[in-house]
N, C-alpha and C positions, 0 to 999 in steps of 0.2 A: 503494500500500499504506499510506504513512504518513497519507495524508489519510484513509483507511477508519478507521485505528486511532484517528486523532483524532476522528473522528465518533463511533465508538463510546464513547472517553472522555467526550466531551461530553454523550453521551446517558446514561452511567452517573452523571456528576455530577448531571445533571437529576433522574433517579429518586431518587438518594440525598437530594437536596434536599427532594423531594416527600415521601419516607418521613419525613424529620426534621420537615418541616412537619406530618404528621398524627400524629406521636408527640408533637410540642410542644402541638398543638392538644388532644390526648387528656389530657395532663397539666395543662394550663391549665384545661380544663373541670372537672376534679376539683377544682382548687384554687378555682375561681369559681362552682361550681355552675351551670354551663352546663345547657341542657336536655338530656334524654336523646335517644337515636335510634340508628339502626341504625350498625353499625361501617363506615365508609367505607374504600374500598381507594384506594392512591395513584393519582393521574392522573384516575381515573373517579369517585371519590366513591362515591356510592349509586345511580348511573345504572342498574346491572344489577338493583336492587332495586325499580325502580318502573316502570311501564308509561307511557310518554311518551305514548302514543296516548290515554290516559284517566288524565291526571296526578290529575285531582281525586279520582278514586276509589281510586287508589293511596295517596295521601296520607291519604284519609279511613280506608282500611284501616290504615295504620300508626299513626294516632292511637288506634286501639282497642288497639294494643299498647303505644304509648309514652306515651300520655296527651295532655292538651289543649295542651300547650306542648312541641314536641320539634323537633328539628333533623335536617336530612339535607344532603348535600352533592351539588351539581350539578357534577360536575368537582372543582375545588379550591374553588368558591364555596359557603360556609356559608349555609343558608337556614333560618329559623326559621318553622315552621308553627303556626298558632293554630287550635284546633279547638273547635267549639261555641260556642253562643250567649254564655255566661258569659265566656268568655276572650276572644272577639273583641271584645264590647263593652267589657270592661275595658281592652283595648289601644286601640281605636279611638276610644273616647268618653272613658273616665276618663284615659287616658293620650294624650290626642289630639296634644298637641305632640311628644312623643317618638316617636310612631309616624306623624308627619304627612308625612314626606318621601316622594317617589315613587323606586321603583328604577328607573332608566333602563337597561334591558337593551340589548345591542347593537343588537337588532332594533328596539326602540323609539327608539334614537338615530337608526339609519337612516331612521325614518318621520318624525321631526321635528327633529333635531338639537339637541335640549334646548331648543327654543323652543315656544312656544304655550301651552295653559292646562291640557293634561292631563299631559304628559311633560316637566315642567320643576320646579325647584325655588327656594328662596330668594325673594329680593325679587322676581325676574321672575315667578315663579308667583303670588305674592301680589299683585302689580299687574295681572296678566293675568285672574287669576280675579276679583278685586274689579270690574274694568272690564266683562268679560263679564256677570256677575251683573247689575250696575247697568244695562247698556245692553239686555241682553234683556229685563228687566223694563219699562224705558221703553218698549220696543215691544211689551209686552203679553204676555210669556211668563207663562203661569199665570193670565191675566187674560181680559176679555171680547174683547179683540182677537184672542188667539190662539185663543179659542173659535170666532170667525167664520172664521178661517183654517182651522181643522181641520173645521168643518162643510162648508166649501165643498170641501175636499178629499174629504171623504167621499162627495160626490156622484160623483166621478170614479171612486172605487172602486167604489160601487154600480153605475155603468154598466158597469164591467169584467165584473162578476157577471152582470148582465142580458143582457149579449152572449153569455154562454156558454149561455143558455136551458136550464138544467137539465143539460147535459151533462157527464160527468166531465172534471175538469181536475187537471192536477198543477203548474201555472205560478202561483205567487202573487208573482210579481217586482213587481206593481204596488203591493203593500203598501210594497216598498222605495221605489217611485217616490213613493208617497204620502208616506211618512215623511220622505223627503229633501225634498220640496217642501215640506213644512210648515216644516222648518229653513230652506230656502232663502229663503222669504219673509222671516224674521227676518234672515238673513246678507245676502241680495242684493236684497231688496224685490220679488221676482218669483218665479213659479213656472215650471216647464218642463212642455212637453206630454209625455205619456208615449211618443210617438212619436218625439220628438227623439233621434236617433241617438247624438249627443254626450253628452247627459245620461244615456240608458241606459247606455252604455259607461262613464260615470263612475261610476253607482250600481253596476253589476255588479262593476267592479273594486274598489270599496271593499269589497263583500261578500266578495269573493276575498281581499283583504288580511286581512280578520277571520279568514277560515278559515286562511289560511297561518299566521298568528300562533300558532295552537293546535296546529300540526303538530309531530310528533316531530323532524323535521328542524331546524325553527327552534329547538326546545329545545336541539338539539345544538349548533346555530350559537352560540346564547347561552353555551353552555359553552365552546366552542372557536371563536372568531370566525374564526380562520384558515381554518377548513374551508369557510366560506361560498362560495367560487367553485366548490367540488366539489358542492355540493348544488343539485339541480334547483329545490326548493322556494324556496331563498334567491334563486337566480337570478331565478325568476319573481315572487317578492317585490319585489325591487329594481325589475325592470321596471315593475310596478303602481305602485310608490310614485312613481317618475320621471313616469309618464305622469298619474297624479292630481295631482301637483304642478304639471305644466304646464298642465292644463285649469284649476284654480283660479286660477293665476298669470294666465291670458287672462282669466278672468272679472273679477277684480280690475282689470287693466289696462284693460278697457272701462269699468269703473264710474269710474275715475279720470277718463277722458275726458270724462265727464258729470257730475262732482261739482259741486255747488251748495252751498257752505258754509252757505247760507240754508235750505236744504231738506234735512234729514237723513232719507234714505229707510230706513236700515237698519243693521245692524251695521258693515258695511264702511265706509260713511259716516261714522258716529260714529268709528271708529277714525282714518280718514284726517283727519277735522277736528281731532280731538284731537292728533294727529301734527303738523298744521300749526300749531297754537296753541303747541305746545311749541317747535317749531322757531323761531317768529317771536318767543318770548320768550327765545329762547336757553337754554332749560332743559337741564340736564345730564342728565335723565332719558332714558336710551337705549332703554328697553323699548318704547316706540311706535315701532317700526321695521317695515320691509317683512317681515322675517322673522317676527316676532311675530304680525303680521296674517295672513300666509300660513297659518302651521301652526296658529293659533287657529281659523280657518275651516275647515281641514281636519279638526282634532280634533272641532268641534261638529257637522260635517256627517256624518262616519263614525260618531260615537256616536249621533247623532239618527236615522241611517238604520238600522242594523243591530238594535240592541236592541229598538226599538218595534215594527219590521217582524216580526222573529222571534217576539216575544210574540204578536202577532195571529196568526201563523201557527199557533202551538201552540194558540191557543183554538179555532181551527177544528177542528183535530184532536181536542181533548178534547170539543168539542160532538158531533162525529161518534162518537167512541168511548162517550159517555155520554149517550145521547139523553134520558134522564130528567132530566138536569141541564138540557140545552137546553130541554125543555118547561116546566120551572118558570122559567127565565129569560124565556121568551117570555109565559108567563101573567103574569108580575109586570110585564112592560113593557106589556102590552096593558091590564092593569087601572089601572095608575098613569099611563102617558103616552098611550096609545091610538095613534093614527097620526101625531101631530105630530112634529116634530123633537125628539128628546132634548137636553136643555140640561145643563150641568154641574151646576146647581142640583138636579136631579132625583135626584142620587147618594144624597142622604139619605133620599129615599123609596123606593130601590131596594136594600134591604139584600142580599136573596139575589143579585142581579146584582152588586153591589160584591163580595160574597163570593166569587163566581165568578171574577172578575178578578183579586183578590188570590191566591186558590188557583192560578190559572194561572200568575202570577209565582213563587210559591213553589215549585209541583210541577215547572215547567219548569227551574228552577235556572240561568238563563240565562248568568250569569257566574260560574261555580263557584269560581274561584280570585281572584275580584275583579281588580283590577290589582295587581301588587306593591309594598309599601311598602318603606321603608328607615328605620332609626332615625336620628334626627339628633342624638341623644345616648345615653350609657350609660343603661340603664334595668333595673329588676329587675321581674319579672313573676311573680306566683304562686312567688315564691322563687327563680326562675331569673335569672342575669345574662345580659343581651343588651346587647352591645358596640355603641357607636356605628358607625354605617355597615353594619349587618346588614341582608341582605335579608329581608323578612317577607312570608309569604303568609298573608292571612287568608282561611281555607278557608270560603266562603259555603256551600257544600254541607252542611257540618257544622252550619251555623246552621240554614239552611232544613229540614234533615232532622233536626234534633236531637230524639232520643226523649225527652229530658227537658222539651221545650217543646211537641210537637205530638202529638196524640193518637194519630194514624195517619200518621205522616210520610212512608210509602212508598206511600201511596194518594192519590187525587185526592178530597179531601173538602172541599167548601165549607164544611162545618159548623165547620172550623177558625176561621173568622171571625164566627161566629154564637152568640149567647148562647141560653139555654133558650126564650127568648120569640121568637126569630128575629131579634132585632135585631143590626146589624152591630157587631162589637168589634174593636179594634185589637190586634194582638199585637206584643210588643216584639220578638220574634224573627223579626219580618217585615223582612229587610234585602236585599233584591234590589238596591237602589241603593247597597249598602255603607253606611258610616256614618263620623261623623267628619269631620275637615277636609278628606278626599278623596271624600266622598259625590258622587254625580252630581249636577252643577249644574243638569242639565236635568230633575230629578225632576219638578217641578211641570207641566212642559210634556207629560211623557211619560206621566203619570198622567191628564191630561185627555185626551190623545190616545186612549190605551187604551179609557178610559170610553166617548167619543163615536163612536169607529170600531166598537167592539165592539158597543155597543147599537144603531147605526144598521143594521148588517148583521142582528143578530138580529131587528130589527123586520121585516125584508123577506124574509129567506131562512131555510130550514132547511138545515143542512149535514149530509149524509149520505155513507157510504161508497157506491161505485157499485153498481148492481143486481148481485146474487148475492155480495156481500161483506158479512159481518156487522161489527158494531162490535168485536168481539173480534179481528178480523184487522187493525184498525187498528195501524200499527206505531209506537209511542213510542220506539223506539231512536234516540238522536240522533245526528246528525253532529258530531263534535267539531271545534271551532276554538278561537279565543279566548271565543267564546260558543257554546253548545249549540243547534242548529237542528233542526227536525225533517227526516226524510228525504222527498224528494219521492215523493208517492203520490197517487193518484187520490181525488178527493173531488167531490160533486156539491153545487151550490148551488140549491136548489129554491125557487122564489118562493111566498111564502106567499099565501093568499087574502085 
């Protein structure tokens, strides 16, 4: 009886402290002109006012009521949301330093323990990002060498479509295999066979991790980490994290056995050689360690696999749904390139094709919330005070669908990237790779990959719905994860004459 009363008393104190916290937060907000937002309730914050299954849309809707800078509470955690091109650019570009840290949620910490190149901060992050950019460029990222790697991988993708013989298909996992292989050549100095079961399991597990990170269950876990063991999605997530970690560890261990300091084959070799040099010189720089190597590789493979492959999947759906766009791309390719292999330098002579690829990235809204940031110092944005250590969501949906920046934001319209003479034009509000200090470091490789794979496929195939299905019936409703991916559905790849 006494223990029950004690538990009730402790719970009452806990609730009272939460109420005081929110009352203080409300008063403090008025004194310091913090951003507006819906009124939170103790313990749960604004969770009941948002659809965690489609969080980006919920936040987009709230921005229409509360403005381009507003705040919401995920449980007791305050999050400032930035909406619209002008606001996101002002924060991530004009105030790049203040908004330049990464928010490491409990789920992100489970993934990389604060190591690596994506989910880290401070000197560690600076050193790992600098090393990754320099090393990947040395191995040809965004240059002719990476173009050769992509063109070679294109042939394997083309072979997969040829084997379908025009029959309906709904499995496009080979896009994920291809995208992972392109990064693998840079990471490990080799590609994997699509039939390699260990490789397939690794790729598919990474895709599942991306999906799980965007589920409502993981959002709840990030608010209340103690709930993790009770959530099936979290248990599955941890299982995949551990398995993925062991796979990459084994690959790195095998590479250590064959390491030759005189012959640097790839990113892993470059890291190991640098690590040995620092050890030999008795340097105190501890960032070049096994944990940072492991998690940097995992970061780069997962990012390179999902985003590029998913964009390519969207591109096929759009071609099947909008055949007039596909016809015009193929006419331009035939006129400018003919039957030879498309090269990166052809892009400048293929303005409509380039516009279609850009519009695919805009309209697909692949990473709608970006990855969360956190402020590394107090900052004032558009008259609102944002305290150091505040979590920030740059809402990329609101940038790519900004009605003040795009003529028809809710339609697939390649003309967004064409002038009156049909020449390609860049748009400042095109931010699928985010912006500022935390912009995607693989942007150059991804852009080259999208261009070369898309054009190589459109040279050889027409993508259509299956017989008896019209383009109007192609479903563009996304499957929501950390990224938005298309629903599996039947398409046909018909070889062109």
